[in-house]
Residue frames relative to the residue before (quaternion, step in Angstrom):
aa qw qx qy qz dx dy dz
X 1.0000 0.0000 0.0000 0.0000 0.00 0.00 0.00
X 0.1382 -0.7777 0.6102 0.0615 3.57 -0.93 0.98
X 0.6092 -0.5940 0.3866 0.3558 3.55 -1.07 0.79
X 0.6827 0.4946 -0.3065 0.4420 3.60 0.82 -0.94
X 0.6369 0.5197 -0.3302 0.4639 3.60 1.04 -0.74
X 0.6566 0.5080 -0.3132 0.4612 3.57 0.97 -0.84
X 0.6274 0.5312 -0.3330 0.4618 3.60 1.00 -0.81
X 0.6518 0.5144 -0.3154 0.4594 3.59 0.96 -0.86
X 0.6561 0.5068 -0.3136 0.4629 3.60 0.97 -0.81
X 0.6527 0.5025 -0.3129 0.4728 3.58 0.98 -0.84
X 0.6302 0.5459 -0.3332 0.4403 3.58 0.97 -0.84
X 0.6517 0.5256 -0.3150 0.4470 3.57 0.97 -0.83
X 0.6804 0.4898 -0.2877 0.4629 3.57 1.13 -0.65
X 0.8321 0.3108 -0.1174 0.4441 3.57 0.71 -1.11
X 0.5101 0.6562 -0.4411 0.3386 3.63 1.12 -0.33
X 0.3303 -0.7811 0.4877 0.2072 3.60 -0.43 1.12
X 0.3838 -0.7117 0.5438 0.2247 3.53 -1.00 0.87
X 0.8661 0.1247 -0.0937 0.4749 3.54 -0.91 0.97
X 0.3228 0.7258 -0.5451 0.2682 3.63 1.08 0.52
X 0.4158 -0.7829 0.3993 0.2339 3.54 -0.21 1.31
X 0.7902 0.3220 -0.1676 0.4938 3.60 0.94 -0.83
X 0.5450 0.5780 -0.4237 0.4351 3.60 1.23 0.06
X 0.2013 -0.8216 0.5275 0.0788 3.55 -0.24 1.33
X 0.7952 -0.0027 0.0493 0.6043 3.57 1.00 -0.84
X 0.1934 -0.8149 0.5403 0.0814 3.57 -0.71 1.09
X 0.8448 -0.1347 0.1141 0.5050 3.55 -1.10 -0.79
X 0.6601 0.5472 -0.3851 0.3413 3.56 -1.14 0.70
X 0.7205 0.3455 -0.2448 0.5492 3.60 1.20 -0.30
X 0.7364 -0.4072 0.2786 0.4629 3.60 -1.24 -0.23
X 0.7796 -0.0175 0.0110 0.6260 3.58 1.19 -0.56
X 0.4947 -0.6149 0.5153 0.3341 3.54 -1.27 0.39
X 0.2588 -0.7519 0.5826 0.1684 3.57 -1.24 0.39
X 0.0522 -0.7730 0.6318 -0.0260 3.53 -0.88 1.11
X 0.2423 -0.7885 0.5493 0.1333 3.59 -0.88 0.87
X 0.1538 -0.8248 0.5390 0.0744 3.59 -0.13 1.27
X 0.7939 0.0513 -0.0147 0.6057 3.59 1.21 -0.46
X 0.6729 -0.4945 0.3593 0.4166 3.55 -1.28 0.11
X 0.7181 0.4843 -0.2590 0.4274 3.60 1.02 -0.73
X 0.8125 0.1438 -0.0628 0.5615 3.61 1.09 -0.55
X 0.2226 -0.7161 0.6370 0.1783 3.47 -1.36 0.36
X 0.3633 -0.7049 0.5625 0.2341 3.54 -1.17 0.60
X 0.2067 -0.7357 0.6325 0.1264 3.55 -0.93 0.93
X 0.0759 -0.8171 0.5708 -0.0293 3.56 -0.68 1.14
X 0.0618 0.8077 -0.5809 0.0793 3.57 -0.75 1.02
X 0.0700 -0.7814 0.6163 0.0686 3.54 -1.23 0.37
X 0.0279 -0.7868 0.6159 -0.0291 3.54 -1.08 0.80
X 0.1580 -0.7884 0.5891 0.0793 3.57 -0.98 0.85
X 0.1296 -0.7652 0.6276 0.0617 3.54 -1.02 0.89
X 0.1046 -0.8002 0.5905 0.0095 3.56 -0.77 1.09
X 0.4730 -0.6711 0.4910 0.2913 3.54 -0.88 0.96
X 0.7550 0.3175 -0.2738 0.5043 3.54 -0.89 1.00
X 0.7164 0.3448 -0.2338 0.5597 3.57 1.29 -0.27
X 0.8137 0.2165 -0.0838 0.5329 3.58 0.77 -1.09
X 0.8031 0.0151 -0.0052 0.5957 3.58 1.15 -0.43
X 0.1747 -0.7611 0.6162 0.1021 3.51 -1.31 0.40
X 0.4679 -0.6913 0.4668 0.2920 3.58 -0.85 0.89
X 0.5790 0.5642 -0.3889 0.4417 3.61 1.22 -0.19
X 0.7347 0.4123 -0.2226 0.4906 3.61 1.23 -0.41
X 0.8001 0.0689 -0.0339 0.5950 3.58 1.21 -0.34
X 0.5565 -0.6034 0.4582 0.3410 3.54 -1.27 0.36
X 0.6450 -0.4787 0.4067 0.4353 3.56 -1.31 0.14
X 0.5864 0.5701 -0.3585 0.4500 3.59 1.08 -0.71
X 0.6865 0.4806 -0.2861 0.4646 3.57 0.86 -0.95
X 0.6279 0.5318 -0.3409 0.4546 3.61 0.99 -0.77
X 0.6525 0.5035 -0.3116 0.4728 3.58 1.01 -0.78
X 0.6213 0.5386 -0.3336 0.4611 3.56 1.01 -0.84
X 0.6885 0.4976 -0.2920 0.4395 3.59 0.80 -1.01
X 0.6174 0.5558 -0.3499 0.4329 3.59 1.04 -0.72
X 0.6859 0.4550 -0.2772 0.4957 3.58 0.95 -0.86
X 0.6491 0.5379 -0.3257 0.4282 3.60 0.92 -0.90
X 0.6269 0.5451 -0.3443 0.4374 3.61 0.99 -0.76
X 0.6904 0.4607 -0.2798 0.4825 3.58 0.97 -0.82
X 0.6304 0.5256 -0.3339 0.4636 3.58 1.00 -0.77
X 0.6298 0.5357 -0.3297 0.4558 3.58 1.07 -0.73
X 0.6236 0.5259 -0.3396 0.4682 3.60 1.03 -0.72
X 0.6522 0.4933 -0.3166 0.4807 3.60 0.98 -0.78
X 0.6192 0.5459 -0.3413 0.4496 3.59 1.01 -0.79
X 0.6519 0.5408 -0.3110 0.4311 3.57 1.02 -0.83
X 0.6826 0.4488 -0.2815 0.5034 3.59 1.20 -0.42
X 0.5054 -0.6476 0.4192 0.3865 3.57 1.29 -0.11
X 0.4865 0.7028 -0.3990 0.3320 3.56 1.28 0.28
X 0.4081 -0.6517 0.5797 0.2695 3.52 -1.29 0.50
X 0.4200 -0.7133 0.4914 0.2708 3.62 -0.62 1.03
X 0.1646 -0.8059 0.5657 0.0583 3.58 -0.96 0.92
X 0.8056 -0.1808 0.1602 0.5410 3.60 0.52 -1.10
X 0.1483 -0.7753 0.6085 0.0817 3.52 -1.31 0.36
X 0.1543 -0.7352 0.6459 0.1360 3.53 -1.28 0.48
X 0.2255 -0.7976 0.5546 0.0741 3.56 -1.08 0.74
X 0.1115 -0.7438 0.6559 0.0639 3.54 -0.93 0.98
X 0.0813 -0.8286 0.5538 -0.0135 3.54 -0.57 1.19
X 0.1735 -0.7604 0.6202 0.0835 3.54 -0.84 1.08
X 0.1303 -0.8365 0.5322 0.0056 3.57 -0.51 1.24
X 0.3411 -0.7431 0.5352 0.2121 3.61 -0.74 1.01
X 0.6722 -0.5375 0.3234 0.3934 3.62 -1.14 0.55
X 0.7051 0.4895 -0.2855 0.4263 3.61 0.97 -0.74
X 0.5144 0.6536 -0.4242 0.3582 3.62 1.21 -0.22
X 0.2986 -0.7512 0.5634 0.1707 3.56 -1.09 0.74
X 0.6431 -0.5263 0.3805 0.4057 3.56 -1.22 0.40
X 0.6422 0.5275 -0.3393 0.4406 3.61 0.96 -0.79
X 0.6277 0.5256 -0.3363 0.4655 3.60 1.06 -0.66
X 0.6701 0.4846 -0.2997 0.4757 3.60 0.93 -0.85
X 0.6180 0.5244 -0.3407 0.4764 3.58 1.07 -0.70
X 0.6399 0.5148 -0.3223 0.4707 3.59 0.98 -0.82
X 0.6157 0.5503 -0.3313 0.4564 3.57 1.03 -0.82
X 0.6950 0.4668 -0.2736 0.4735 3.57 0.90 -0.95
X 0.5797 0.5491 -0.3864 0.4617 3.62 1.09 -0.53
X 0.6469 0.5115 -0.3169 0.4684 3.59 1.01 -0.77
X 0.6585 0.4962 -0.3115 0.4725 3.56 0.95 -0.83
X 0.6547 0.5146 -0.3181 0.4532 3.59 0.95 -0.84
X 0.6450 0.5235 -0.3255 0.4516 3.58 0.99 -0.81
X 0.6815 0.4700 -0.2912 0.4794 3.60 0.90 -0.88
X 0.6329 0.5337 -0.3307 0.4531 3.57 1.04 -0.76
X 0.6331 0.5305 -0.3325 0.4551 3.59 1.01 -0.75
X 0.6477 0.5069 -0.3182 0.4714 3.59 0.99 -0.79
X 0.7234 0.4468 -0.2439 0.4665 3.59 0.94 -0.90
X 0.4525 -0.6787 0.4615 0.3486 3.58 1.17 -0.48
X 0.4548 0.6731 -0.4496 0.3714 3.58 1.20 0.53
X 0.2438 -0.7187 0.6271 0.1753 3.56 -1.11 0.75
X 0.3093 -0.7269 0.5794 0.2006 3.60 -0.82 0.99
X 0.1738 -0.8653 0.4691 0.0308 3.55 -0.26 1.36
X 0.7720 -0.2623 0.1810 0.5500 3.59 1.22 -0.01
X 0.0363 0.8124 -0.5820 0.0071 3.54 -1.21 -0.47
X 0.4569 -0.6618 0.5252 0.2780 3.55 -1.14 -0.66
X 0.1729 -0.7553 0.6227 0.1092 3.55 -1.21 0.62
X 0.0966 0.7941 -0.5948 0.0791 3.56 -0.97 0.85
X 0.5376 -0.5856 0.4836 0.3663 3.57 -1.27 0.29
X 0.0357 0.7939 -0.6045 0.0555 3.59 -1.04 0.80
X 0.5775 -0.6068 0.4127 0.3577 3.61 -1.15 0.48
X 0.7750 0.1096 -0.0757 0.6178 3.60 1.23 -0.44
X 0.5895 -0.5686 0.4248 0.3856 3.56 -1.13 0.60
X 0.0095 0.8039 -0.5893 0.0792 3.56 -0.68 1.17
X 0.0963 -0.7883 0.6075 0.0178 3.57 -0.79 1.07
X 0.0031 0.7970 -0.6024 0.0440 3.58 -0.47 1.22
X 0.0734 -0.8124 0.5782 -0.0181 3.55 -0.51 1.25
X 0.0955 -0.7393 0.6624 0.0751 3.54 -1.09 0.81
X 0.0503 -0.8231 0.5649 -0.0272 3.57 -0.71 1.07
X 0.1896 -0.7740 0.5998 0.0720 3.54 -1.14 0.77
X 0.0270 -0.7793 0.6261 0.0092 3.54 -1.08 0.82
X 0.3425 -0.7228 0.5610 0.2134 3.55 -1.30 0.21
X 0.0415 0.7941 -0.6035 0.0592 3.55 -1.02 0.84
X 0.4980 -0.6257 0.5042 0.3260 3.56 -1.09 0.68
X 0.5826 -0.6031 0.4019 0.3678 3.61 -0.95 0.74
X 0.6679 0.5141 -0.3047 0.4435 3.61 1.00 -0.77
X 0.7054 0.4689 -0.2584 0.4644 3.59 1.20 -0.45
X 0.4498 0.7101 -0.4529 0.2971 3.59 1.22 -0.16
X 0.0548 -0.7698 0.6356 0.0190 3.57 -0.94 0.96
X 0.0893 -0.7874 0.6093 0.0282 3.56 -0.99 0.88
X 0.6599 -0.4973 0.3823 0.4136 3.56 -1.32 -0.09
X 0.6889 0.5611 -0.2658 0.3740 3.57 1.13 -0.60
X 0.5685 0.6485 -0.3709 0.3446 3.61 1.22 0.00
X 0.4677 0.6978 -0.4387 0.3191 3.59 1.24 -0.06
X 0.0552 -0.7857 0.6161 0.0083 3.56 -1.14 0.74
X 0.6343 -0.5383 0.3809 0.4035 3.61 -1.10 0.58
X 0.7544 0.3624 -0.2929 0.4623 3.54 -1.02 0.88
X 0.5810 0.5937 -0.3831 0.4039 3.57 1.16 -0.39
X 0.4838 -0.6412 0.5184 0.2932 3.53 -1.22 0.62
X 0.2139 -0.7467 0.6153 0.1341 3.55 -1.04 0.82
X 0.0344 0.8144 -0.5737 0.0800 3.58 -0.82 1.02
X 0.2230 -0.7464 0.6091 0.1486 3.55 -1.32 0.35
X 0.5305 -0.6892 0.4155 0.2664 3.54 -1.16 0.68
X 0.8234 0.0392 -0.0380 0.5649 3.59 1.20 0.04
X 0.6626 -0.4861 0.3760 0.4281 3.59 -1.27 0.21
X 0.3280 -0.7737 0.5263 0.1300 3.55 -1.15 0.73
X 0.7024 0.5149 -0.3438 0.3513 3.53 -1.34 0.27
X 0.5012 0.6782 -0.4348 0.3160 3.61 1.17 -0.25
X 0.6519 0.5146 -0.3302 0.4485 3.60 0.95 -0.79
X 0.6274 0.5152 -0.3416 0.4734 3.58 1.03 -0.72
X 0.6450 0.4995 -0.3184 0.4828 3.58 0.98 -0.79
X 0.6389 0.5380 -0.3233 0.4448 3.58 1.07 -0.73
X 0.6068 0.5384 -0.3464 0.4710 3.56 1.09 -0.69
X 0.6667 0.4895 -0.2992 0.4757 3.58 0.94 -0.85
X 0.6546 0.5111 -0.3111 0.4621 3.57 1.03 -0.79
X 0.6389 0.5151 -0.3258 0.4694 3.59 1.07 -0.70
X 0.6655 0.4963 -0.2970 0.4718 3.56 1.07 -0.73
X 0.8025 0.1147 -0.0255 0.5850 3.57 1.03 -0.82
X 0.2074 -0.8056 0.5427 0.1165 3.63 0.18 1.22
X 0.7451 0.3462 -0.2909 0.4903 3.54 -1.00 0.91
X 0.4124 0.7130 -0.4653 0.3241 3.57 1.29 0.04
X 0.7678 0.1900 -0.0967 0.6042 3.55 1.10 -0.78
X 0.4870 -0.6790 0.4759 0.2742 3.54 -1.22 0.47
X 0.9091 -0.0051 0.0392 0.4147 3.49 -1.26 0.70
X 0.8630 -0.0142 0.0483 0.5026 3.52 -0.83 -1.12
X 0.5830 0.5708 -0.3840 0.4321 3.60 1.09 -0.56
X 0.6618 0.4837 -0.3135 0.4793 3.59 0.94 -0.80
X 0.6423 0.5202 -0.3262 0.4587 3.59 0.96 -0.83
X 0.6471 0.5146 -0.3127 0.4676 3.59 0.99 -0.85
X 0.6597 0.5074 -0.3073 0.4614 3.57 0.95 -0.88
X 0.6685 0.4990 -0.3038 0.4602 3.60 0.91 -0.85
X 0.6176 0.5248 -0.3475 0.4716 3.59 1.06 -0.67
X 0.6604 0.5113 -0.3099 0.4543 3.58 0.93 -0.89
X 0.6869 0.4840 -0.2713 0.4694 3.57 1.06 -0.77
X 0.7871 0.3744 -0.1765 0.4573 3.57 0.81 -1.02
X 0.8053 0.1139 -0.0516 0.5795 3.61 1.01 -0.73
X 0.0239 -0.8361 0.5480 -0.0076 3.63 0.55 1.14
X 0.3623 -0.7344 0.5417 0.1898 3.53 -1.21 0.64
X 0.3175 -0.7305 0.5733 0.1921 3.58 -0.71 1.06
X 0.3799 -0.7511 0.5026 0.1974 3.59 -0.92 0.92
X 0.0155 0.8568 -0.5140 0.0379 3.56 0.71 1.12
X 0.6793 0.4698 -0.2970 0.4791 3.60 0.85 -0.91
X 0.6425 0.5154 -0.3220 0.4668 3.58 0.99 -0.80
X 0.6349 0.5401 -0.3308 0.4424 3.57 1.01 -0.79
X 0.6771 0.4732 -0.2999 0.4772 3.59 0.91 -0.85
X 0.6147 0.5425 -0.3446 0.4573 3.59 1.04 -0.73
X 0.7118 0.4523 -0.2631 0.4685 3.58 0.79 -1.00
X 0.6385 0.5393 -0.3295 0.4392 3.57 1.03 -0.75
X 0.6425 0.5389 -0.3251 0.4371 3.58 1.11 -0.60
X 0.6265 0.5376 -0.3365 0.4529 3.60 1.25 -0.25
X 0.4087 -0.7108 0.5200 0.2392 3.57 -0.87 0.96
X 0.6258 0.5584 -0.3366 0.4281 3.57 1.23 -0.30
X 0.5970 0.4941 -0.3672 0.5145 3.58 1.29 -0.09
X 0.1761 -0.8426 0.5065 0.0488 3.55 -0.47 1.22
X 0.7941 0.0509 -0.0203 0.6053 3.62 1.15 -0.52
X 0.0260 0.7989 -0.5995 0.0416 3.55 -1.13 0.63
X 0.1215 0.7565 -0.6398 0.0593 3.55 -1.20 0.65
X 0.4608 -0.6709 0.4849 0.3201 3.58 -1.20 0.27
X 0.4315 -0.6925 0.5259 0.2402 3.54 -1.25 0.55
X 0.0969 0.8182 -0.5560 0.1097 3.54 0.02 1.30
X 0.7756 0.3310 -0.1650 0.5115 3.59 1.11 -0.63
X 0.6876 -0.4570 0.2785 0.4907 3.60 1.23 0.29
X 0.5939 -0.6177 0.3851 0.3425 3.56 -0.99 0.85
X 0.6674 0.5119 -0.3278 0.4301 3.60 0.84 -0.88
X 0.6877 0.4625 -0.2755 0.4871 3.59 1.04 -0.74
X 0.7251 0.4497 -0.2655 0.4489 3.59 0.80 -0.96
X 0.6020 0.5270 -0.3676 0.4741 3.62 1.06 -0.57
X 0.6152 0.5383 -0.3445 0.4616 3.59 1.03 -0.72
X 0.6511 0.5116 -0.3158 0.4632 3.59 1.01 -0.75
X 0.6349 0.5055 -0.3338 0.4795 3.58 1.01 -0.75
X 0.6502 0.5144 -0.3143 0.4625 3.58 0.97 -0.84
X 0.6435 0.5198 -0.3242 0.4589 3.59 0.93 -0.85
X 0.6870 0.4855 -0.2840 0.4601 3.58 0.91 -0.93
X 0.7318 0.4270 -0.2209 0.4831 3.58 1.09 -0.75
X 0.4217 -0.7345 0.4491 0.2845 3.58 1.25 -0.15
X 0.6503 0.4681 -0.3408 0.4917 3.58 0.95 0.82
X 0.4484 -0.6575 0.5263 0.2993 3.55 -1.34 -0.05
X 0.2759 -0.7619 0.5627 0.1636 3.57 -1.28 -0.13
X 0.1898 -0.7189 0.6536 0.1412 3.51 -1.33 0.53
X 0.1680 -0.7731 0.6063 0.0805 3.58 -0.70 1.09
X 0.1147 -0.8317 0.5428 0.0209 3.57 -0.70 1.10
X 0.8086 0.0325 -0.0003 0.5875 3.60 1.13 -0.46
X 0.1198 -0.7915 0.5980 0.0401 3.57 -0.86 0.98
X 0.3241 -0.7434 0.5436 0.2161 3.63 -0.62 1.03
X 0.1660 -0.8185 0.5483 0.0430 3.57 -0.67 1.09
X 0.4387 -0.6908 0.5135 0.2580 3.57 -0.86 0.99
X 0.6641 -0.5547 0.3364 0.3717 3.57 -1.10 0.71
X 0.6910 0.4649 -0.3099 0.4587 3.63 0.77 -0.88
X 0.6380 0.5256 -0.3298 0.4560 3.58 1.04 -0.75
X 0.6434 0.5157 -0.3235 0.4641 3.58 0.98 -0.82
X 0.6688 0.5075 -0.3069 0.4484 3.58 0.88 -0.94
X 0.6829 0.4883 -0.2941 0.4568 3.58 0.90 -0.90
X 0.6487 0.5199 -0.3198 0.4545 3.57 0.96 -0.84
X 0.6765 0.4882 -0.2987 0.4635 3.58 0.87 -0.92
X 0.6305 0.5344 -0.3362 0.4516 3.60 1.03 -0.73
X 0.7099 0.4305 -0.2433 0.5015 3.56 1.17 -0.63
X 0.4850 -0.6657 0.4333 0.3657 3.58 1.26 -0.14
X 0.4987 0.6434 -0.4279 0.3927 3.58 1.21 0.52
X 0.5438 -0.5830 0.4855 0.3587 3.53 -1.29 0.36
X 0.4573 -0.7215 0.4375 0.2811 3.64 -0.60 1.06
X 0.6568 0.5110 -0.3331 0.4433 3.61 0.95 -0.76
X 0.6481 0.4934 -0.3242 0.4809 3.60 0.99 -0.71
X 0.5941 0.5547 -0.3526 0.4637 3.58 1.09 -0.70
X 0.6995 0.4671 -0.2682 0.4697 3.59 0.89 -0.96
X 0.5958 0.5757 -0.3598 0.4291 3.60 1.05 -0.69
X 0.7403 0.4180 -0.2151 0.4805 3.58 1.03 -0.80
X 0.5059 0.6679 -0.4231 0.3449 3.59 1.23 -0.10
X 0.2078 -0.7702 0.5874 0.1364 3.55 -1.22 0.45
X 0.8114 0.3152 -0.2220 0.4393 3.53 -1.41 0.17
X 0.2628 0.7531 -0.5532 0.2403 3.56 0.94 0.87
X 0.1669 -0.8322 0.5018 0.1668 3.58 1.16 -0.76
X 0.3657 0.6391 -0.5588 0.3814 3.54 1.05 0.79
X 0.4559 -0.6690 0.5112 0.2886 3.58 -1.30 0.20
X 0.2484 -0.7385 0.6145 0.1239 3.53 -1.11 0.83
X 0.0097 -0.8287 0.5578 -0.0451 3.60 -0.67 1.06
X 0.2379 -0.7100 0.6407 0.1697 3.52 -1.33 0.52
X 0.0809 -0.8308 0.5486 -0.0470 3.55 -0.65 1.22
X 0.5574 -0.5785 0.4731 0.3616 3.57 -1.11 0.70
X 0.5284 -0.7022 0.3631 0.3098 3.60 -0.66 1.06
X 0.6866 0.4947 -0.3068 0.4355 3.60 0.88 -0.84
X 0.7046 0.4687 -0.2594 0.4653 3.56 1.17 -0.51
X 0.4846 0.7192 -0.4313 0.2489 3.59 1.17 -0.34
X 0.6599 0.5212 -0.3354 0.4248 3.62 0.79 -0.91
X 0.6688 0.4905 -0.3007 0.4708 3.58 0.93 -0.86
X 0.6558 0.5045 -0.3146 0.4653 3.59 0.94 -0.86
X 0.6535 0.5171 -0.3157 0.4537 3.58 0.94 -0.87
X 0.6405 0.5152 -0.3242 0.4681 3.58 1.03 -0.75
X 0.6542 0.4964 -0.3055 0.4819 3.59 0.98 -0.82
X 0.6276 0.5332 -0.3310 0.4606 3.57 1.01 -0.80
X 0.6636 0.4963 -0.3033 0.4704 3.58 0.91 -0.89
X 0.6571 0.5124 -0.3141 0.4549 3.57 0.98 -0.80
X 0.6909 0.4788 -0.2761 0.4661 3.58 1.07 -0.75
X 0.8307 0.2458 -0.0880 0.4916 3.60 0.85 -0.96
X 0.4524 -0.7292 0.4250 0.2880 3.58 1.26 -0.07
X 0.7247 0.3198 -0.2522 0.5558 3.59 1.16 0.49
X 0.6380 -0.5984 0.3554 0.3295 3.51 -1.25 0.48
X 0.2852 -0.6335 0.6781 0.2399 3.47 -1.43 0.39
X 0.2314 -0.8484 0.4680 0.0873 3.56 -0.17 1.35
X 0.3118 -0.7226 0.5886 0.1846 3.57 -0.80 1.03
X 0.1046 -0.8245 0.5550 0.0364 3.59 -0.73 1.04
X 0.7929 -0.2003 0.1436 0.5572 3.62 1.17 -0.26
X 0.4389 -0.6701 0.5263 0.2851 3.55 -1.25 -0.50
X 0.4463 -0.6228 0.5618 0.3121 3.50 -1.34 0.35
X 0.0843 -0.8125 0.5765 0.0180 3.56 -1.09 0.66
X 0.6669 -0.4827 0.3864 0.4159 3.54 -1.34 0.21
X 0.7595 0.3841 -0.2771 0.4460 3.55 -1.22 0.51
X 0.5483 -0.6147 0.4647 0.3248 3.52 -1.34 -0.06
X 0.6974 0.4939 -0.3394 0.3931 3.55 -1.29 0.24
X 0.2732 -0.7486 0.5861 0.1464 3.52 -1.31 0.42
X 0.1149 -0.7691 0.6232 0.0828 3.54 -1.21 0.58
X 0.2676 -0.7299 0.6095 0.1555 3.53 -1.29 0.52
X 0.1457 -0.7891 0.5948 0.0466 3.55 -0.55 1.24
X 0.1797 0.7997 -0.5262 0.2265 3.54 -0.23 1.33
X 0.8469 0.0484 -0.0635 0.5257 3.55 -0.77 1.05
X 0.6934 -0.4860 0.2690 0.4590 3.56 1.10 0.72
X 0.6766 0.4334 -0.2893 0.5204 3.59 1.28 0.08
X 0.1691 -0.7684 0.6109 0.0882 3.54 -0.93 0.97
X 0.0703 0.8073 -0.5770 0.1020 3.55 -0.68 1.11
X 0.6501 -0.5207 0.3621 0.4185 3.60 -1.16 0.42
X 0.2662 -0.7482 0.5902 0.1445 3.54 -1.08 0.82
X 0.2043 -0.7964 0.5629 0.0848 3.54 -0.54 1.21
X 0.5371 -0.5703 0.4993 0.3701 3.53 -1.29 0.33
X 0.0297 0.8184 -0.5709 0.0579 3.57 -0.54 1.16
X 0.4973 0.6591 -0.4261 0.3699 3.57 1.26 0.26
X 0.7606 -0.3965 0.2936 0.4219 3.52 -1.34 -0.37
X 0.0530 0.7334 -0.6774 0.0204 3.55 -1.10 0.82
X 0.4893 -0.7141 0.4084 0.2895 3.58 -0.53 1.18
X 0.7656 0.4074 -0.2117 0.4506 3.56 0.84 -0.97
X 0.6218 0.4916 -0.3495 0.4995 3.60 1.07 -0.60
X 0.6344 0.5199 -0.3378 0.4616 3.61 1.03 -0.74
X 0.6339 0.5297 -0.3347 0.4534 3.57 1.00 -0.77
X 0.6513 0.5038 -0.3213 0.4678 3.57 0.98 -0.81
X 0.6417 0.5400 -0.3276 0.4350 3.57 1.02 -0.80
X 0.6786 0.4943 -0.2899 0.4595 3.58 1.12 -0.72
X 0.6526 0.5618 -0.3215 0.3939 3.58 1.10 -0.65
């Protein structure tokens, strides 16, 4: 069983026919609902389960709460939406203490304050494992909506920041001392308290030259494949920006840093497809606004499939990022 196949099967069952205000349903980073002529609501939900998405041996309850909110805020950012509110359904195991749950909510509140989300309520229930299910709503102008399906051959593919730091942070949390000094601290921050690119998402969504956008939660190789599938095209990746901790860890292991970053997950940077003639100007404006680069990583092309052109060799690019169900099979 593959995650994308299961999502497609569920979509075929539950997607309502003729829902007048449902603009976009299952299959993108968030659903789109049109409450009025001037705005659309972007609606997303994400569940984090202890032992699958996080472990208390690798992060605090505060960090787990932060990550739960950041994952949803990142989905809203990918649609170009301004985060508005969130509700939380929390499944609590018998051994959890009130102080632990309070710490968890402090983490969620801190991340929500950064994203501009109001936590509007939710539900508490008993569960066999700690489960955090967040539903978040954002608002976006109809003209600014970006989805995964707008990519076309010839467009430039870019990301909003270097990749692989969260993967390096997971390794650093498992084996303290794997990285030195500030590199380890940077990696742990990326892993435990990731930053959703909400302001960057709204900036990019306001540009008519950005044709498609999604967030990088499951790794560039996996998420680029999803954008290509939705857009009906392929891609050539020519350069992958690698975060400092990821580069250091990969080189220490004798691995290629770009391949290490391609397989990383939970970077929460944004992946965009941009009209080629407009990319240089957009990248300059992005740098002026945020003080960092909009990194060109390749182009979309005719046909299906992805390739990685690296060191003068072009070869097929496989999905090497996170898949909930393939990963579960690998662990069993």
